[in-house]
C-alpha positions as CSV (number, residue, x, y, z in Angstrom):
1,M,52.0,106.5,307.2
2,K,54.5,109.4,307.6
3,N,56.2,107.5,310.4
4,K,56.6,104.4,308.2
5,I,58.2,106.5,305.5
6,V,60.6,108.1,308.0
7,F,61.5,104.7,309.4
8,K,62.1,103.2,305.9
9,T,64.2,106.2,305.1
10,V,66.3,105.7,308.2
11,L,66.8,102.0,307.4
12,L,67.7,102.8,303.8
13,T,70.3,105.4,305.0
14,L,71.8,103.0,307.5
15,G,71.9,100.3,304.8
16,V,73.7,102.6,302.4
17,I,76.2,103.6,305.1
18,L,76.9,100.0,306.0
19,I,77.4,99.1,302.3
20,L,79.8,102.1,301.9
21,A,81.7,101.1,305.1
22,I,82.1,97.5,303.9
23,S,83.2,98.8,300.4
24,A,85.7,101.1,302.0
25,F,87.1,98.3,304.2
26,G,87.4,96.1,301.1
27,I,89.1,98.8,299.0
28,A,91.5,99.5,301.9
29,S,92.2,95.8,302.1
30,L,93.2,95.7,298.5
31,L,95.1,99.0,298.2
32,A,96.6,99.5,301.7
33,P,97.3,96.1,303.3
34,A,100.0,97.8,305.5
35,A,97.4,100.2,306.9
36,M,94.9,97.4,307.4
37,M,97.6,95.3,309.1
38,D,98.1,97.9,311.8
39,F,94.4,98.6,312.0
40,T,93.4,95.0,312.6
41,S,96.3,94.5,315.1
42,D,95.1,97.5,317.1
43,M,91.6,95.9,317.2
44,G,93.1,92.7,318.6
45,L,92.5,90.7,315.4
46,E,96.0,89.3,315.3
47,S,95.3,86.4,312.8
48,I,93.8,88.8,310.3
49,S,96.6,91.3,310.9
50,G,99.0,88.5,310.0
51,D,97.2,87.9,306.8
52,Y,97.3,91.6,305.9
53,A,101.0,91.6,306.7
54,Y,101.5,88.7,304.2
55,R,99.5,90.5,301.5
56,E,101.7,93.6,302.0
57,Y,104.8,91.4,301.6
58,E,103.3,90.0,298.4
59,R,102.7,93.5,297.2
60,S,106.0,95.2,298.3
61,G,108.4,92.4,299.0
62,D,109.0,93.8,302.5
63,L,110.6,91.0,304.5
64,S,109.6,92.6,307.8
65,C,106.0,92.1,306.8
66,L,106.7,88.5,305.9
67,A,108.4,88.0,309.2
68,R,105.5,89.6,311.1
69,S,103.0,87.4,309.3
70,F,105.0,84.3,310.2
71,V,105.4,85.2,313.9
72,I,101.7,85.9,314.2
73,S,100.6,82.7,312.5
74,A,103.1,80.8,314.7
75,D,101.8,82.4,317.9
76,E,98.3,81.6,316.8
77,Q,99.4,78.0,316.1
78,E,98.2,78.2,312.5
79,D,101.1,75.9,311.8
80,R,100.7,75.0,308.1
81,T,100.4,78.7,307.3
82,A,103.3,79.6,309.5
83,L,105.6,77.0,308.0
84,N,104.8,78.1,304.5
85,R,105.6,81.7,305.4
86,F,108.7,80.8,307.3
87,N,110.0,78.8,304.3
88,R,109.6,81.8,302.1
89,L,111.5,83.9,304.6
90,Y,114.2,81.4,305.3
91,E,114.9,80.7,301.6
92,D,115.1,84.4,300.7
93,E,118.7,85.3,299.9
94,K,118.4,88.5,302.0
95,F,117.3,86.6,305.2
96,S,120.6,86.8,307.0
97,V,121.0,90.5,306.1
98,F,117.5,91.2,307.3
99,C,118.1,89.5,310.6
100,D,121.3,91.4,311.2
101,A,119.5,94.7,310.4
102,M,116.7,93.8,312.9
103,D,119.3,93.2,315.6
104,E,120.9,96.6,314.9
105,D,117.5,98.4,315.0
106,L,116.2,97.0,318.3
107,E,115.7,99.9,320.6
108,I,115.8,97.6,323.6
109,R,118.9,95.7,322.5
110,D,120.6,96.0,325.9
111,E,117.7,94.2,327.5
112,L,117.9,91.5,324.8
113,S,121.6,90.9,325.2
114,G,122.4,87.4,323.8
115,Y,119.1,87.1,321.9
116,R,119.2,87.3,318.1
117,S,116.4,87.8,315.6
118,R,117.5,84.8,313.5
119,G,117.6,82.5,316.5
120,Y,114.1,83.7,317.6
121,L,112.6,83.2,314.1
122,C,114.2,79.8,313.6
123,G,113.2,78.8,317.1
124,L,109.6,79.6,316.4
125,A,109.9,77.6,313.2
126,A,111.3,74.7,315.1
127,Q,108.3,74.8,317.4
128,V,106.0,74.9,314.4
129,R,107.7,72.0,312.7
130,Y,107.6,70.0,316.0
131,R,103.9,70.5,316.3
132,L,103.4,69.3,312.7
133,A,105.7,66.3,313.1
134,K,104.0,62.9,313.3
135,E,106.8,60.5,313.1
136,D,110.1,60.1,315.0
137,E,112.0,60.7,311.8
138,E,110.3,64.1,311.3
139,R,111.1,65.0,314.9
140,E,114.7,64.1,314.3
141,E,114.7,66.5,311.3
142,V,113.3,69.3,313.5
143,L,116.0,68.7,316.0
144,A,118.7,68.7,313.3
145,F,117.3,72.1,312.1
146,A,117.3,73.6,315.6
147,L,120.9,72.4,316.1
148,S,122.1,73.8,312.8
149,E,120.7,77.3,313.8
150,T,122.1,77.3,317.3
151,D,125.5,78.8,317.8
152,L,128.0,76.6,319.7
153,S,128.1,79.3,322.4
154,F,124.5,78.2,323.3
155,P,123.2,81.8,323.8
156,Q,119.8,82.8,325.3
157,G,116.7,82.1,323.4
158,N,118.3,79.9,320.8
159,P,116.3,77.5,318.6
160,V,117.2,74.4,320.7
161,I,115.8,76.1,323.8
162,L,112.5,77.0,322.0
163,L,112.3,73.4,320.8
164,I,112.7,72.2,324.4
165,Q,109.9,74.5,325.5
166,A,107.5,73.1,322.9
167,A,108.4,69.4,323.7
168,A,108.0,70.1,327.5
169,K,104.7,71.7,326.9
170,N,103.6,68.6,325.0
171,G,104.9,66.3,327.8
172,D,107.1,64.5,325.3
173,K,109.7,62.9,327.6
174,A,111.0,60.6,324.9
175,F,112.0,63.5,322.6
176,L,113.3,65.6,325.5
177,G,115.6,62.6,326.4
178,R,116.7,62.6,322.8
179,I,117.5,66.3,323.0
180,L,119.5,65.7,326.2
181,E,121.6,63.0,324.5
182,T,122.3,65.4,321.6
183,L,123.3,68.3,324.0
184,E,125.8,65.9,325.6
185,S,127.6,65.1,322.4
186,T,127.2,68.1,320.0
187,G,130.2,70.2,321.3
188,F,128.3,73.2,322.7
189,D,130.3,75.5,325.0
190,E,130.3,73.8,328.4
191,E,130.9,77.2,330.0
192,S,127.4,78.4,328.8
193,P,125.2,78.8,331.9
194,Y,122.2,78.2,329.7
195,L,123.5,74.9,328.4
196,Q,124.1,73.5,331.9
197,N,120.8,74.9,333.2
198,F,118.8,73.2,330.4
199,K,120.7,69.9,330.8
200,D,119.8,69.9,334.5
201,I,116.2,70.6,333.6
202,L,116.1,67.9,331.0
203,E,117.7,65.3,333.4
204,E,115.1,66.1,336.0
205,I,112.2,65.8,333.5
206,T,113.3,62.6,331.9
207,Q,114.2,60.7,335.0
């Protein structure tokens, strides 16, 4: 009898601890999404971390949290969510200033010479839009977007390159051929080593 009472007491105590832990987690989620964003990321729960980042953006208006939530959802291929978050980021009047500030703050900037935050974010968005596109007309719109966000110098990691990667991964030879046609006629700097390199790759793939 005594053992049963002790056992029930232990179960009750564990139950209370569990309830308190869940409650604390819920309260932290509501009051400190930034902390939960880092906590869940450290645990490897990237998708959940992205959701907390978005909630922190809604709470504070911090564009870095919005950008983080977009990148995570794009990497996880949660494409509808990613596109909605990117649209909010892209349409924000501070988007350009935010990207410039990110470029200045990069500690490994020398290693990322030629890469730009805006190009990377827009390139991810192009990949998201490509995966969501069902019709040729929609893919043309994706290509037009990638081209509009790619400097004529055709630098490393630009949106067109990221779009090529997505189409190549999908084995979409027809669309890759369309991209090649566009690269031949858009007026990009012919001296860019990346331009010629990707032209050669596209020609080989689409033959």
